[in-house]
C-alpha positions as CSV (number, residue, x, y, z in Angstrom):
1,M,18.4,21.9,-12.0
2,S,17.4,20.9,-16.1
3,P,18.2,22.2,-18.9
4,T,14.6,23.4,-19.9
5,V,10.8,23.4,-18.5
6,A,10.3,20.0,-20.5
7,V,12.7,18.4,-19.3
8,A,11.7,18.8,-15.3
9,F,8.0,18.8,-15.6
10,P,7.6,15.0,-15.9
11,F,9.8,14.3,-12.8
12,V,7.4,17.8,-11.2
13,V,4.4,15.9,-12.1
14,L,6.1,11.9,-10.6
15,A,7.0,14.5,-7.6
16,G,3.3,15.3,-6.4
17,V,1.8,12.8,-7.6
18,G,4.1,10.8,-4.7
19,E,3.4,13.8,-2.2
20,M,-0.6,12.7,-2.8
21,V,1.0,9.0,-1.4
22,T,2.1,10.1,1.5
23,T,0.4,11.9,2.0
24,A,-3.3,10.0,2.2
25,S,-1.2,6.9,3.0
26,G,0.6,9.0,6.1
27,Q,-3.4,10.9,7.0
28,A,-5.0,7.5,6.6
29,L,-1.9,5.9,9.4
30,L,-2.1,8.3,11.6
31,Q,-6.0,7.9,11.8
32,L,-6.4,4.1,12.5
33,S,-3.5,4.0,14.9
34,A,-6.0,6.6,17.2
35,P,-7.8,4.7,19.5
36,K,-11.3,6.1,18.6
37,A,-12.6,8.2,20.7
38,M,-9.2,10.5,19.7
39,R,-9.6,10.2,16.4
40,G,-11.6,13.5,16.5
41,R,-8.5,15.1,18.1
42,V,-5.8,13.7,16.2
43,A,-7.5,14.8,12.8
44,S,-7.4,18.4,14.0
45,L,-4.3,18.0,14.6
46,M,-3.3,17.2,10.3
47,Q,-4.7,21.4,10.5
48,F,-0.7,21.6,11.4
49,Y,0.7,20.3,8.2
50,P,-0.3,22.6,5.4
51,A,1.8,25.6,7.6
52,L,4.3,23.3,8.4
53,I,5.4,23.2,4.5
54,S,4.5,26.6,3.7
55,L,7.8,27.0,7.5
56,G,9.4,24.5,5.0
57,S,8.9,26.6,2.2
58,V,10.0,30.0,3.7
59,V,13.0,28.0,5.4
60,V,14.2,26.6,2.1
61,G,14.1,29.8,0.1
62,I,16.4,32.0,2.8
63,G,18.8,29.3,2.1
64,A,18.8,29.1,-1.7
65,D,19.6,33.3,-1.2
66,L,22.7,31.6,1.6
67,M,23.4,28.9,-0.6
68,G,21.6,28.5,-4.5
69,A,19.4,26.4,-5.9
70,R,21.6,23.1,-5.8
71,G,23.3,23.4,-1.7
72,I,19.9,24.1,-1.0
73,T,18.7,20.8,-2.8
74,L,21.7,18.7,-1.8
75,A,21.3,20.3,1.5
76,T,17.3,19.6,2.5
77,I,18.6,15.7,0.8
78,G,20.9,15.7,3.0
79,A,18.3,16.4,5.9
80,A,16.0,13.9,4.4
81,L,18.4,10.9,4.3
82,L,19.4,11.6,8.4
83,A,15.7,12.2,9.3
84,G,14.4,8.8,7.4
85,A,17.7,7.1,9.1
86,F,16.7,8.3,12.6
87,M,13.7,7.0,12.9
88,I,15.0,3.7,11.2
89,V,17.4,3.3,14.4
90,T,15.1,4.7,17.7
91,A,11.4,3.6,15.8
92,P,12.0,0.1,14.2
93,Q,8.8,-1.8,14.6
94,L,8.1,1.8,12.1
95,S,9.4,-0.5,9.6
96,T,7.0,-3.6,10.1
97,L,3.3,-0.8,10.8
98,R,0.5,-2.7,8.6
99,A,-2.6,-0.9,8.4
100,S,-4.5,-4.2,9.1
101,T,-3.8,-4.1,12.1
102,L,-3.4,-1.1,13.4
103,Q,-7.2,-0.7,12.5
104,S,-7.5,-3.8,15.4
105,K,-5.6,-2.4,18.0
106,A,-7.2,0.6,17.8
107,E,-10.8,-0.5,18.9
């Protein structure tokens, strides 16, 4: 993938920052979209997130053994693009979702 660690490192840092922003935003939107009485239950479901990351790591690790690092990277990118396209087609209202409107609806 990358010829040296020095070339890969900035991209890994950038990916980590992007993951933190995405996670924080997603959790905030999820909690704001839930009714006040259900926020505790919604927060408890967020505990599945680390478990799903671990499960994904196992799947990608097995895929890397079978397809190689480049193959599983391309397959993962393809799966993410398909999932994004599916969400755009099946739930177009997600593209106009705003946190400011969620808070007033949830109360």
